[in-house]
C-alpha positions as CSV (number, residue, x, y, z in Angstrom):
1,M,-52.1,-39.3,0.6
2,P,-49.0,-41.0,2.2
3,F,-47.4,-41.4,-1.4
4,L,-47.0,-37.6,-1.4
5,A,-44.6,-37.7,1.6
6,K,-42.0,-39.3,-0.2
7,G,-43.0,-39.2,-4.0
8,P,-42.1,-36.7,-6.8
9,F,-44.8,-34.2,-5.9
10,L,-43.0,-33.4,-2.6
11,S,-39.7,-33.3,-4.5
12,G,-41.0,-30.9,-7.0
13,F,-42.2,-28.6,-3.9
14,R,-38.6,-28.7,-2.4
15,N,-37.0,-27.9,-5.8
16,R,-39.1,-25.0,-6.1
17,G,-37.8,-23.6,-2.7
18,Y,-40.8,-24.8,-0.4
19,M,-39.6,-25.6,3.1
20,T,-41.0,-28.5,4.9
21,E,-40.9,-29.1,8.6
22,E,-38.1,-31.7,8.1
23,N,-36.2,-29.2,5.9
24,V,-36.6,-26.5,8.5
25,K,-35.0,-28.7,11.3
26,E,-32.2,-29.9,9.1
27,R,-31.5,-26.2,8.2
28,L,-31.6,-25.1,11.7
29,T,-29.4,-27.8,12.7
30,M,-26.8,-26.6,9.9
31,L,-27.1,-23.1,11.2
32,T,-26.6,-24.0,14.8
33,W,-23.3,-26.0,13.8
34,M,-22.3,-22.9,11.9
35,I,-22.8,-20.7,14.9
36,D,-20.8,-23.0,17.1
37,R,-18.0,-23.1,14.5
38,Y,-17.7,-19.2,14.6
39,D,-17.9,-19.4,18.4
40,V,-14.5,-21.7,18.1
41,L,-13.1,-19.0,15.8
42,R,-13.9,-16.3,18.4
43,V,-12.1,-18.3,21.2
44,A,-9.1,-18.7,18.8
45,I,-9.0,-14.9,18.1
46,S,-9.3,-14.0,21.8
47,R,-6.2,-16.4,22.6
48,R,-4.2,-14.8,19.9
49,A,-5.2,-11.2,21.1
50,A,-4.2,-12.3,24.7
51,I,-0.8,-13.1,23.3
52,V,-0.6,-9.6,21.6
53,L,-1.6,-7.9,24.8
54,S,1.1,-9.9,26.7
55,A,3.7,-8.7,24.3
56,D,2.5,-5.2,24.8
57,A,2.7,-5.4,28.4
58,I,6.2,-6.6,28.2
59,L,7.3,-3.8,25.7
60,V,5.4,-1.1,27.7
61,T,7.4,-2.4,30.9
62,A,10.5,-2.4,29.1
63,T,10.3,1.2,27.7
64,I,9.1,2.7,31.1
65,F,12.3,0.9,32.6
66,L,14.4,2.3,29.9
67,F,13.1,5.7,30.3
68,G,13.5,5.5,34.1
69,Q,17.3,4.8,33.6
70,Y,17.5,7.6,31.3
71,H,15.9,10.0,33.7
72,R,18.2,8.7,36.6
73,S,21.2,9.1,34.5
74,Y,20.7,12.3,32.5
75,L,17.9,14.3,33.8
76,A,18.4,13.8,37.6
77,G,22.0,14.6,37.8
78,P,23.7,18.0,38.1
79,D,26.2,17.6,35.4
80,L,25.7,19.5,32.0
81,I,25.6,17.3,28.8
82,S,27.2,18.1,25.5
83,N,25.2,19.2,22.5
84,S,25.5,15.9,21.0
85,E,24.0,14.2,23.9
86,Q,21.3,16.8,24.0
87,R,20.2,15.8,20.5
88,M,20.5,12.1,21.3
89,S,18.3,12.8,24.2
90,V,15.7,14.4,22.1
91,A,16.0,11.6,19.7
92,F,15.7,9.1,22.6
93,I,12.4,10.9,23.9
94,I,10.9,11.0,20.7
95,F,11.4,7.4,20.0
96,S,10.1,6.4,23.5
97,V,7.1,8.4,23.1
98,T,6.4,6.8,19.7
99,T,6.8,3.3,21.1
100,I,4.3,4.1,24.0
101,A,1.8,5.6,21.4
102,C,2.1,2.5,19.0
103,L,1.7,0.2,22.0
104,C,-1.4,2.2,23.3
105,F,-3.1,1.8,19.9
106,S,-2.1,-2.0,19.9
107,I,-3.7,-2.6,23.5
108,L,-7.0,-0.8,22.4
109,S,-7.1,-2.8,19.1
110,A,-6.4,-6.1,20.9
111,T,-9.0,-5.3,23.5
112,S,-11.5,-4.5,20.9
113,S,-10.8,-7.9,19.3
114,I,-12.1,-9.7,22.4
115,V,-15.0,-7.6,23.5
116,N,-17.7,-6.4,21.2
117,V,-18.0,-2.6,21.0
118,W,-21.8,-2.6,20.1
119,N,-24.7,-3.1,22.7
120,K,-27.3,-4.8,20.6
121,S,-27.2,-6.6,17.5
122,S,-29.1,-3.8,15.8
123,D,-26.3,-1.4,16.7
124,M,-23.9,-3.6,14.8
125,P,-22.1,-3.0,11.5
126,G,-23.7,-4.6,8.4
127,G,-27.0,-2.8,8.5
128,A,-30.7,-4.2,8.7
129,T,-29.9,-6.8,11.2
130,P,-33.2,-7.8,13.1
131,Q,-33.4,-8.5,16.7
132,I,-32.1,-11.8,17.4
133,Y,-34.1,-13.7,20.3
134,F,-32.9,-16.8,22.2
135,F,-29.6,-16.9,20.3
136,H,-28.4,-13.6,21.5
137,A,-28.5,-12.8,25.3
138,R,-28.7,-9.1,25.3
139,D,-31.4,-8.8,22.6
140,T,-33.6,-11.3,24.4
141,Y,-33.2,-9.9,27.9
142,E,-33.8,-6.3,26.9
143,D,-37.0,-7.1,25.2
144,F,-38.5,-9.6,27.7
145,K,-36.8,-8.5,31.1
146,N,-38.8,-11.4,32.9
147,F,-39.2,-15.2,32.6
148,K,-43.0,-15.2,32.1
149,A,-42.7,-13.1,29.0
150,F,-39.8,-15.1,27.9
151,Q,-41.6,-18.3,28.5
152,E,-44.8,-17.3,26.5
153,S,-42.8,-16.1,23.6
154,I,-40.6,-19.2,23.4
155,Q,-43.6,-21.4,23.5
156,K,-45.2,-19.5,20.7
157,T,-42.0,-19.8,18.4
158,T,-42.1,-22.1,15.5
159,D,-39.3,-24.0,14.0
160,K,-39.3,-21.5,11.1
161,D,-39.2,-18.6,13.6
162,F,-36.1,-20.3,15.3
163,M,-34.6,-20.8,11.9
164,N,-35.0,-16.9,11.2
165,H,-33.5,-15.9,14.5
166,A,-30.5,-18.6,13.9
167,E,-30.1,-16.8,10.5
168,A,-29.6,-13.6,12.1
169,E,-27.5,-14.8,14.8
170,L,-25.2,-16.4,12.2
171,W,-24.9,-13.1,10.3
172,R,-24.1,-11.4,13.6
173,V,-21.4,-13.9,14.4
174,I,-19.9,-13.5,11.0
175,V,-19.8,-9.8,11.3
176,A,-18.3,-10.0,14.7
177,T,-15.7,-12.3,13.6
178,Y,-14.8,-10.2,10.7
179,V,-14.3,-7.2,13.0
180,R,-12.5,-9.1,15.6
181,H,-9.9,-10.5,13.1
182,N,-9.5,-6.9,11.6
183,E,-8.9,-5.5,15.1
184,L,-6.5,-8.3,15.8
185,K,-4.5,-7.7,12.7
186,R,-4.4,-3.9,13.5
187,A,-3.2,-4.7,16.9
188,I,-0.3,-6.9,15.5
189,V,0.7,-4.2,13.1
190,Y,0.7,-1.6,15.8
191,L,2.9,-3.9,17.8
192,Y,5.3,-4.5,15.1
193,W,5.6,-0.7,14.6
194,A,6.2,-0.4,18.3
195,I,9.4,-2.6,18.1
196,F,11.4,-0.5,15.9
197,P,11.3,2.8,17.8
198,F,11.8,0.8,21.0
199,L,15.1,-0.8,19.5
200,T,16.1,2.7,18.3
201,S,15.7,4.2,21.7
202,L,17.6,1.2,23.4
203,V,20.6,1.7,20.8
204,I,20.6,5.5,21.5
205,F,20.6,5.0,25.2
206,S,23.3,2.3,25.0
207,I,25.4,4.7,22.9
208,M,25.0,7.6,25.5
209,L,26.2,5.2,28.2
210,L,29.0,3.7,26.4
211,F,30.3,7.0,25.1
212,P,29.6,9.6,27.7
213,L,30.1,13.3,26.3
214,V,29.9,15.2,29.5
215,K,30.6,19.0,29.0
């Protein structure tokens, strides 16, 4: 019945949601394209996170250097300092510690945006995530462990099974991208929060150097 292959009968089946082998392959091609697209987004997020980590490292180094200069000028010397400088010293230390704390949170968030925090796809947020074979390395390796079992499984896998695995992998990369993006935003927010106390501590230390009030 060759007329069924291209006639209205098969079109009716397609409209009712029945999947032919051709439709499955087309859907699989589209799913793999979407997975590749999210992989490009993951690389872009990782690059932005690397920039944030570089900025964090610069601020951490500057804060440690500034605190070292303060320690050498006011904590290591024998001279007594005035009450005004004592209060300024307390404020300097508080703002410096606040800067380091914000930068630590920024570093943790930026690192989390680069590396997944869950071990298997079933551990990731979103719930009801099936095992993802062939598309996800950890799930596949943890369940097969050797090439023979992997080969037997992949030879028995139909196109529809591949499509199901691809759908699960697409959901995983969508959730992973969402989590990574939120972690990156959090890292940037903490970096912004670190700039203000750092500049404040820098101003305080500059005032203490320019207007020494030694008792």
